[in-house]
LUMPAKOL-22245 format. One line per 10 residues: number of its first residue (from 1); their letters; for each residue x, y, z of C-alpha. Coordinates in nm, 3 decimals, padded with zeros to 5 digits. Example, Ala and Ser with C-alpha at 12.3 -4.5 7.8 and 13.67 -1.06 7.14 Angstrom:
1> AS> 01.230:-00.450:00.780 | 01.367:-00.106:00.714
//
This chain:
1> XXXXXXXXXX> -03.539:00.689:-02.570 | -03.485:01.070:-02.619 | -03.119:01.182:-02.794 | -02.944:01.410:-02.550 | -02.827:01.740:-02.708 | -02.504:01.815:-02.610 | -02.457:02.074:-02.298 | -02.844:02.043:-02.252 | -03.010:01.968:-01.905 | -03.215:01.706:-02.058
11> XXXXXXXXXX> -03.280:01.451:-01.854 | -03.281:01.060:-01.923 | -03.664:00.915:-01.850 | -03.758:00.782:-01.491 | -03.827:00.398:-01.626 | -03.393:00.288:-01.703 | -03.419:00.174:-02.082 | -03.344:-00.163:-02.235 | -02.983:-00.237:-02.244 | -02.833:-00.200:-02.553
21> XXXXXXXXXX> -02.513:-00.341:-02.730 | -02.222:-00.079:-02.729 | -01.905:-00.115:-02.978 | -01.620:00.097:-02.842 | -01.416:00.347:-03.082 | -01.059:00.343:-03.131 | -01.002:00.605:-02.896 | -01.081:00.374:-02.588 | -01.468:00.584:-02.575 | -01.798:00.481:-02.611
31> XXXXXXXXXX> -01.949:00.520:-02.998 | -02.227:00.738:-02.979 | -02.252:00.744:-02.600 | -02.349:01.049:-02.589 | -02.751:00.923:-02.687 | -02.759:00.713:-02.438 | -02.561:00.913:-02.111 | -02.634:01.209:-01.882 | -02.375:01.166:-01.693 | -02.549:01.368:-01.432
41> XXXXXXXXXX> -02.821:01.083:-01.369 | -02.753:00.802:-01.105 | -02.754:00.443:-01.095 | -02.828:00.366:-00.757 | -03.197:00.312:-00.824 | -03.132:00.022:-01.086 | -03.082:-00.369:-01.001 | -02.935:-00.531:-01.290 | -02.827:-00.882:-01.221 | -02.484:-00.968:-01.383
51> XXXXXXXXXX> -02.452:-01.095:-01.783 | -02.387:-01.467:-01.777 | -02.415:-01.537:-02.099 | -02.249:-01.410:-02.420 | -01.975:-01.177:-02.486 | -02.125:-00.822:-02.549 | -02.053:-00.569:-02.288 | -02.397:-00.388:-02.207 | -02.449:-00.068:-02.063 | -02.760:00.001:-01.827
61> XXXXXXXXXX> -02.891:00.359:-01.751 | -03.107:00.439:-01.455 | -03.213:00.784:-01.250 | -03.296:00.782:-00.891 | -03.536:01.063:-00.827 | -03.439:01.292:-00.565 | -03.391:01.642:-00.498 | -03.021:01.619:-00.435 | -02.738:01.589:-00.696 | -02.620:01.262:-00.761
71> XXXXXXXXXX> -02.283:01.142:-00.866 | -02.261:01.022:-01.228 | -02.192:00.699:-01.308 | -02.116:00.520:-01.615 | -02.088:00.160:-01.624 | -02.051:-00.110:-01.871 | -02.113:-00.489:-01.762 | -01.994:-00.811:-01.913 | -01.931:-01.208:-01.901 | -01.879:-01.337:-01.649
81> XXXXXXXXXX> -01.994:-01.059:-01.369 | -01.721:-00.794:-01.517 | -01.824:-00.486:-01.413 | -01.617:-00.156:-01.568 | -01.680:00.147:-01.366 | -01.565:00.367:-01.668 | -01.507:00.716:-01.669 | -01.673:01.023:-01.868 | -01.506:01.141:-02.228 | -01.515:01.473:-02.371
91> XXXXXXXXXX> -01.696:01.309:-02.654 | -02.015:01.203:-02.404 | -02.150:01.523:-02.470 | -01.906:01.691:-02.749 | -02.002:01.362:-03.046 | -01.763:01.544:-03.314 | -01.481:01.646:-03.145 | -01.145:01.594:-03.411 | -00.882:01.311:-03.268 | -00.501:01.403:-03.349
101> XXXXXXXXXX> -00.239:01.078:-03.385 | -00.037:01.132:-03.029 | 00.263:01.322:-03.055 | 00.472:01.069:-02.812 | 00.493:00.875:-03.101 | 00.754:01.096:-03.263 | 00.891:01.115:-02.874 | 01.292:01.002:-02.919 | 01.275:00.962:-02.552 | 01.008:00.680:-02.584
111> XXXXXXXXXX> 01.077:00.553:-02.915 | 01.305:00.228:-02.734 | 00.918:00.130:-02.588 | 00.807:-00.191:-02.704 | 00.474:-00.138:-02.661 | 00.380:00.238:-02.481 | 00.037:00.304:-02.590 | -00.230:00.158:-02.370 | -00.485:-00.144:-02.523 | -00.828:00.073:-02.546
121> XXXXXXXXXX> -00.983:-00.287:-02.340 | -00.756:-00.262:-02.062 | -00.883:-00.223:-01.740 | -00.744:-00.314:-01.374 | -00.963:-00.527:-01.163 | -01.002:-00.376:-00.837 | -01.004:-00.750:-00.663 | -00.754:-00.976:-00.714 | -00.761:-01.233:-00.507 | -01.074:-01.466:-00.573
131> XXXXXXXXXX> -01.286:-01.780:-00.533 | -01.224:-02.033:-00.786 | -01.637:-01.957:-00.891 | -01.572:-01.563:-00.781 | -01.720:-01.305:-01.025 | -01.482:-01.124:-01.211 | -01.573:-00.819:-01.038 | -01.532:-00.451:-01.084 | -01.271:-00.276:-01.288 | -01.150:00.042:-01.384
141> XXXXXXXXXX> -01.026:00.225:-01.714 | -00.653:00.141:-01.656 | -00.431:00.496:-01.722 | -00.154:00.572:-01.971 | -00.079:00.682:-02.324 | -00.312:00.660:-02.633 | -00.263:00.655:-03.011 | -00.514:00.969:-03.068 | -00.547:01.229:-02.860 | -00.807:01.490:-02.863
151> XXXXXXXXXX> -00.604:01.831:-02.808 | -00.323:01.980:-02.997 | 00.000:02.128:-02.861 | -00.098:02.431:-02.931 | -00.438:02.392:-02.841 | -00.404:02.339:-02.476 | -00.449:02.581:-02.197 | -00.385:02.380:-01.853 | -00.413:02.508:-01.492 | -00.255:02.360:-01.174
161> XXXXXXXXXX> -00.445:02.416:-00.844 | -00.341:02.250:-00.455 | -00.618:02.236:-00.210 | -00.624:02.176:00.185 | -00.351:02.021:00.385 | -00.003:02.020:00.281 | 00.155:01.724:00.248 | 00.478:01.611:00.143 | 00.491:01.590:-00.247 | 00.253:01.864:-00.313
171> XXXXXXXXXX> 00.555:02.027:-00.530 | 00.717:01.707:-00.684 | 00.322:01.671:-00.863 | 00.316:02.023:-00.949 | 00.657:02.007:-01.093 | 00.589:01.663:-01.264 | 00.276:01.801:-01.476 | 00.423:02.129:-01.603 | 00.714:01.927:-01.724 | 00.546:01.614:-01.840
181> XXXXXXXXXX> 00.335:01.836:-02.073 | 00.596:02.033:-02.163 | 00.821:01.728:-02.239 | 00.576:01.483:-02.372 | 00.317:01.665:-02.537 | 00.474:01.984:-02.647 | 00.226:02.185:-02.445 | 00.366:02.587:-02.322 | 00.064:02.752:-02.183 | 00.064:02.627:-01.804
191> XXXXXXXXXX> -00.116:02.835:-01.497 | -00.051:02.772:-01.147 | -00.363:02.902:-00.996 | -00.257:03.067:-00.627 | -00.450:03.003:-00.308 | -00.659:02.705:-00.376 | -01.010:02.684:-00.516 | -01.048:03.084:-00.429 | -00.775:03.125:-00.642 | -00.991:03.119:-00.934
201> XXXXXXXXXX> -01.174:03.426:-00.852 | -00.958:03.613:-00.579 | -00.642:03.572:-00.663 | -00.389:03.654:-00.958 | -00.241:03.310:-01.169 | 00.141:03.252:-01.230 | 00.282:03.099:-01.530 | 00.476:02.761:-01.482 | 00.726:02.638:-01.709 | 01.006:02.379:-01.684
211> XXXXXXXXXX> 01.279:02.592:-01.557 | 01.061:02.798:-01.291 | 00.965:02.443:-01.132 | 01.285:02.258:-01.187 | 01.374:02.217:-00.820 | 01.093:02.263:-00.659 | 01.067:01.911:-00.582 | 01.325:02.002:-00.305 | 01.112:02.193:-00.120 | 00.813:02.113:00.110
221> XXXXXXXXXX> 00.432:02.267:00.071 | 00.320:02.437:-00.212 | 00.455:02.701:-00.438 | 00.132:02.799:-00.533 | -00.036:02.799:-00.179 | -00.359:02.637:-00.064 | -00.644:02.713:00.124 | -00.976:02.520:00.279 | -01.302:02.563:00.159 | -01.376:02.880:-00.108
231> XXXXXXXXXX> -01.523:02.669:-00.364 | -01.750:02.874:-00.562 | -01.841:02.599:-00.882 | -01.976:02.887:-01.095 | -01.711:03.169:-01.002 | -01.456:02.876:-01.068 | -01.604:02.762:-01.401 | -01.641:03.126:-01.549 | -01.280:03.203:-01.475 | -01.208:02.876:-01.626
241> XXXXXXXXXX> -01.379:02.957:-01.911 | -01.262:03.348:-01.937 | -00.904:03.257:-01.913 | -00.952:02.970:-02.202 | -00.854:02.723:-02.004 | -00.916:02.352:-02.128 | -00.715:02.158:-01.899 | -00.771:02.173:-01.527 | -00.531:01.919:-01.278 | -00.705:01.955:-00.892
251> XXXXXXXXXX> -00.476:01.839:-00.658 | -00.657:01.750:-00.318 | -00.813:01.527:-00.084 | -01.145:01.427:-00.049 | -01.316:01.740:-00.012 | -01.125:01.892:-00.272 | -01.212:01.590:-00.572 | -01.573:01.676:-00.460 | -01.551:02.033:-00.553 | -01.373:01.878:-00.879
261> XXXXXXXXXX> -01.655:01.657:-00.959 | -01.885:02.013:-00.938 | -01.670:02.152:-01.107 | -01.686:01.883:-01.422 | -02.078:01.861:-01.399 | -02.109:02.232:-01.439 | -01.835:02.225:-01.732 | -02.071:01.913:-01.912 | -02.345:02.153:-01.854 | -02.194:02.414:-02.029
271> XXXXXXXXXX> -02.081:02.173:-02.313 | -01.700:02.299:-02.283 | -01.360:02.131:-02.436 | -01.262:02.139:-02.097 | -01.076:01.805:-01.877 | -01.129:01.799:-01.546 | -00.817:01.575:-01.396 | -00.792:01.505:-01.013 | -00.516:01.361:-00.838 | -00.567:01.253:-00.487
281> XXXXXXXXXX> -00.368:01.405:-00.183 | -00.429:01.291:00.170 | -00.098:01.246:00.438 | -00.360:01.028:00.644 | -00.387:00.755:00.356 | -00.755:00.726:00.403 | -00.865:00.825:00.030 | -01.062:00.470:-00.087 | -01.018:00.256:-00.357 | -00.658:00.334:-00.473
291> XXXXXXXXXX> -00.391:00.176:-00.287 | -00.209:00.497:-00.108 | -00.187:00.810:-00.114 | 00.130:01.046:-00.229 | 00.307:01.159:00.102 | 00.205:00.870:00.307 | 00.569:00.708:00.283 | 00.757:00.993:00.352 | 00.483:01.090:00.667 | 00.559:00.759:00.783
301> XXXXXXXXXX> 00.966:00.784:00.763 | 00.976:01.121:00.928 | 00.718:01.012:01.255 | 01.005:00.751:01.278 | 01.226:01.070:01.425 | 00.983:01.153:01.648 | 00.921:00.790:01.782 | 01.329:00.752:01.819 | 01.303:01.077:02.035 | 01.042:00.960:02.246
311> XXXXXXXXXX> 01.190:00.659:02.304 | 01.557:00.767:02.411 | 01.374:01.001:02.660 | 01.184:00.757:02.804 | 01.472:00.507:02.840 | 01.656:00.731:02.974 | 01.481:00.795:03.273 | 01.357:00.579:03.533 | 00.961:00.520:03.462 | 01.017:00.746:03.150
321> XXXXXXXXXX> 00.679:00.758:02.949 | 00.717:00.915:02.561 | 00.371:00.993:02.435 | 00.374:01.099:02.042 | 00.105:01.248:01.853 | 00.084:01.130:01.479 | -00.155:01.269:01.202 | -00.486:01.046:01.153 | -00.786:01.202:01.167 | -01.062:00.938:01.044
331> XXXXXXXXXX> -00.762:00.618:01.049 | -00.454:00.520:01.176 | -00.228:00.435:00.874 | 00.024:00.668:00.994 | 00.011:00.542:01.348 | -00.005:00.167:01.276 | 00.301:00.176:00.992 | 00.537:00.415:01.204 | 00.434:00.154:01.476 | 00.567:-00.133:01.300
341> XXXXXXXXXX> 00.873:00.025:01.137 | 01.016:00.179:01.416 | 01.007:-00.110:01.713 | 01.021:00.025:01.974 | 00.666:00.147:02.017 | 00.497:-00.039:02.284 | 00.097:00.085:02.248 | -00.068:00.214:01.911 | -00.427:00.400:01.957 | -00.625:00.465:01.687
351> XXXXXXXXXX> -00.969:00.584:01.580 | -01.081:00.209:01.438 | -00.966:00.064:01.802 | -01.166:00.199:02.071 | -01.004:00.173:02.354 | -01.069:00.272:02.791 | -00.843:00.419:03.037 | -01.016:00.286:03.362 | -01.057:-00.034:03.515 | -00.928:-00.411:03.439
361> XXXXXXXXXX> -00.773:-00.408:03.083 | -00.773:-00.051:03.026 | -00.505:00.122:02.939 | -00.393:00.240:03.239 | -00.380:-00.086:03.374 | -00.111:-00.184:03.087 | 00.094:00.152:03.148 | 00.153:00.010:03.442 | 00.262:-00.352:03.417 | 00.461:-00.261:03.120
371> XXXXXXXXXX> 00.645:00.028:03.356 | 00.745:-00.277:03.614 | 00.854:-00.497:03.335 | 01.080:-00.260:03.129 | 01.074:00.068:03.349 | 00.983:00.295:03.036 | 00.731:00.253:02.756 | 00.643:00.474:02.447 | 00.286:00.571:02.296 | 00.169:00.633:01.970
381> XXXXXXXXXX> -00.165:00.795:01.932 | -00.355:00.924:01.591 | -00.531:01.243:01.600 | -00.835:01.062:01.590 | -00.817:00.796:01.851 | -01.042:00.838:02.174 | -01.239:01.140:02.058 | -01.551:00.973:02.234 | -01.390:00.966:02.565 | -01.289:01.326:02.578
391> XXXXXXXXXX> -01.606:01.496:02.400 | -01.871:01.461:02.639 | -01.722:01.757:02.826 | -01.634:01.992:02.521 | -01.873:02.161:02.314 | -01.579:02.219:02.001 | -01.681:01.837:01.879 | -01.958:01.997:01.626 | -01.734:02.237:01.523 | -01.611:02.219:01.132
401> XXXXXXXXXX> -01.301:02.376:00.933 | -01.372:02.546:00.651 | -01.342:02.220:00.428 | -01.575:02.042:00.639 | -01.382:01.839:00.866 | -01.463:01.786:01.197 | -01.242:02.017:01.454 | -01.094:01.749:01.688 | -01.006:01.780:02.025 | -00.652:01.731:02.181
411> XXXXXXXXXX> -00.623:01.396:02.223 | -00.201:01.338:02.366 | -00.226:01.634:02.565 | -00.554:01.491:02.759 | -00.419:01.158:02.731 | -00.082:01.267:02.880 | -00.274:01.445:03.151 | -00.500:01.131:03.240 | -00.186:00.952:03.272 | -00.032:01.166:03.494
421> XXXXXXXXXX> -00.326:01.236:03.725 | -00.393:00.896:03.759 | -00.021:00.790:03.878 | 00.000:01.101:04.078 | -00.308:01.034:04.245 | -00.223:00.689:04.366 | 00.113:00.752:04.467 | 00.272:00.428:04.407 | 00.473:00.472:04.067 | 00.643:00.849:04.000
431> XXXXXXXXXX> 00.663:00.883:03.665 | 00.871:01.125:03.386 | 00.620:01.201:03.087 | 00.711:01.383:02.750 | 00.519:01.453:02.526 | 00.595:01.514:02.142 | 00.337:01.683:01.834 | 00.546:01.627:01.512 | 00.225:01.698:01.267 | 00.336:02.012:01.107
441> XXXXXXXXXX> 00.707:01.861:01.113 | 00.621:01.585:00.924 | 00.357:01.733:00.642 | 00.560:02.027:00.570 | 00.890:01.808:00.479 | 00.971:01.760:00.099 | 00.849:01.426:-00.041 | 01.112:01.109:-00.026 | 01.302:00.896:-00.302 | 00.963:00.704:-00.316
451> XXXXXXXXXX> 00.704:00.938:-00.317 | 00.876:01.145:-00.557 | 00.858:00.824:-00.795 | 00.501:00.787:-00.732 | 00.432:01.131:-00.773 | 00.581:01.112:-01.121 | 00.388:00.814:-01.218 | 00.058:01.009:-01.074 | 00.139:01.347:-01.295 | 00.211:01.155:-01.620
461> XXXXXXXXXX> -00.121:00.908:-01.576 | -00.328:01.240:-01.532 | -00.162:01.414:-01.796 | -00.211:01.092:-02.037 | -00.606:01.101:-01.939 | -00.682:01.455:-02.024 | -00.486:01.466:-02.313 | -00.672:01.109:-02.452 | -01.016:01.349:-02.389 | -01.118:01.168:-02.045
471> XXXXXXXXXX> -01.240:01.389:-01.738 | -01.435:01.408:-01.427 | -01.159:01.115:-01.295 | -00.947:01.101:-01.031 | -00.638:00.855:-01.063 | -00.483:00.607:-00.842 | -00.319:00.265:-00.818 | -00.533:-00.009:-00.780 | -00.336:-00.350:-00.724 | 00.007:-00.181:-00.846
481> XXXXXXXXXX> -00.208:-00.047:-01.175 | -00.289:00.260:-01.206 | -00.617:00.354:-01.329 | -00.899:00.616:-01.398 | -01.108:00.642:-01.086 | -01.481:00.804:-01.124 | -01.502:01.117:-00.883 | -01.782:00.937:-00.679 | -01.560:00.600:-00.592 | -01.303:00.846:-00.469
491> XXXXXXXXXX> -01.539:01.084:-00.217 | -01.840:00.850:-00.099 | -01.640:00.677:00.225 | -01.346:00.690:00.382 | -01.067:00.398:00.390 | -00.979:00.320:00.732 | -00.781:-00.003:00.919 | -00.970:-00.319:00.968 | -00.896:-00.416:01.272 | -00.960:-00.730:01.195
501> XXXXXXXXXX> -00.691:-00.811:00.979 | -00.369:-00.927:00.995 | -00.183:-00.599:00.980 | -00.365:-00.508:01.289 | -00.286:-00.843:01.460 | 00.123:-00.822:01.328 | 00.110:-00.423:01.542 | -00.064:-00.621:01.826 | 00.212:-00.885:01.797 | 00.497:-00.639:01.788
511> XXXXXXXXXX> 00.356:-00.389:02.105 | 00.253:-00.673:02.310 | -00.043:-00.450:02.358 | -00.395:-00.544:02.441 | -00.649:-00.499:02.190 | -00.889:-00.319:02.440 | -01.147:-00.481:02.280 | -01.451:-00.654:02.421 | -01.591:-00.926:02.292 | -01.877:-00.723:02.153
521> XXXXXXXXXX> -01.647:-00.502:01.951 | -01.480:-00.727:01.801 | -01.795:-00.969:01.687 | -01.929:-00.588:01.548 | -01.606:-00.542:01.345 | -01.588:-00.895:01.176 | -01.973:-00.837:01.088 | -01.877:-00.500:00.966 | -01.584:-00.607:00.736 | -01.659:-00.971:00.675
531> XXXXXXXXXX> -01.750:-01.014:00.314 | -02.066:-01.208:00.228 | -02.053:-01.540:00.015 | -02.310:-01.392:-00.216 | -02.049:-01.075:-00.268 | -01.804:-01.346:-00.388 | -02.036:-01.524:-00.583 | -02.092:-01.205:-00.821 | -02.410:-01.118:-00.685 | -02.338:-00.795:-00.474
541> XXXXXXXXXX> -02.591:-00.536:-00.474 | -02.654:-00.260:-00.719 | -02.374:-00.469:-00.957 | -02.063:-00.345:-00.784 | -01.866:-00.624:-00.688 | -01.675:-00.589:-00.318 | -01.374:-00.549:-00.277 | -01.166:-00.789:-00.086 | -00.948:-00.744:00.167 | -00.624:-00.906:00.126
551> XXXXXXXXXX> -00.296:-00.908:00.255 | -00.083:-00.711:00.031 | -00.345:-00.433:-00.006 | -00.345:-00.386:00.377 | 00.001:-00.303:00.323 | -00.027:-00.071:00.113 | -00.289:00.096:00.281 | -00.568:-00.045:00.069 | -00.687:-00.266:00.299 | -01.059:-00.147:00.402
561> XXXXXX> -01.327:-00.295:00.171 | -01.568:-00.068:-00.086 | -01.892:-00.085:-00.073 | -02.107:00.101:-00.317 | -02.321:00.341:-00.104 | -02.693:00.205:-00.083
//
């Protein structure tokens, strides 16, 4: 097999090579892995049976033919169906980088820690509920500080950028990256990129110091500003190279992480010693693989204020109806958790669960019945719910914003009007409806205590990974343990509420609402979400173990099974 020249565009042969035994260096990266990996190639065309005998970890490579750029994959296989979906390392394409002792070992704040450095072989299992004969399944590299680092403190020139919509906790992440780099690693050259991705080439930068970011966690929004779109890979990498930046911390959702992946690939193509670390951000909690995203707890807590206001308005007048629209473009996690936390909600509508208005068993019939029983009701609807019901008469369904997200119609206003029209036409009952949309109030608040702690862990994990030479990764908790996750696993699909899971059943029990689902809907959802038996045996397609939905994962916003794209 031909060697890969660092920074070159040479590709692997079309036929997958014979598996080779790989031995890990003390820094946790694969020895001579630059000769084995073209991180721009894809494994999706290679079918590899699980390793059943022997203890060596094996690496298998392949390249899928096609004109489109495919995600990079770096995968190891081991005993018992063990699969490690590893993240890239600088030494994959710069094999002779010097290593340095981690300065944390001389940091008095960490002198009391019994075992602070992470073992190089530590990995985090994606599936923790298994059968007796189950495969060990997919794992990710555990995050945390390593004994050896690939950057000296004086050498580091870091930058931070925030992209996409606002979310509670953005300022906290910025603060903790700056303070973490300074306090733990003695880094003093940190830039803030203003205005999102386009700020790399169209805006000025701001110098960030621990003093300048000391109290920004008490504010909502982001001190760096943000924007949608504006991603120009070549201009961004040119700016990174011209400014001498060698660590880039990118905070944003799945679209932002796709952009980060493109930046990483161009950085690698040019052979630059630059670590690219992503911190996933979405208030909707719809990022795949990770347990939950920062800002979600704050959003659920803040949504309680709107629900409580709607409940007060509704119960204070005869036949009062309070309608609250919450965020949730494709996933209804905020609506579901806010409903469960409130206990004042009579009906919760989310994108994953279809509903209908007219006829027997429809929403309007249920509203009539609930008003007769209680004299008032509260409806919570996620912004992405019911879009199919109003799409026929509106052309804007085909429009997208600058980030490529579909522009949604206002389900809250539409639903409120439909309810008013129904009761005014049959003249059986006079209603008083109040509509509340707290979207921008929810996302603009500072993060709460829980999210502040979580943001600190994310920021520190990202710093440790970049200093240890890892690149092209996103950080996040998987079953409660923070891990480094390849970009393609974060961006390949959207996490959604599983309506055949116990969490959704708890909500239906709490609200006593009908499911609005036909038998066919339930069967389709069950077939889609059910884990095939052969996957639990360790024979998942493309060598990827499926993520089993568990009760605890759903509570943490992680109850959707993640399958690799076929």
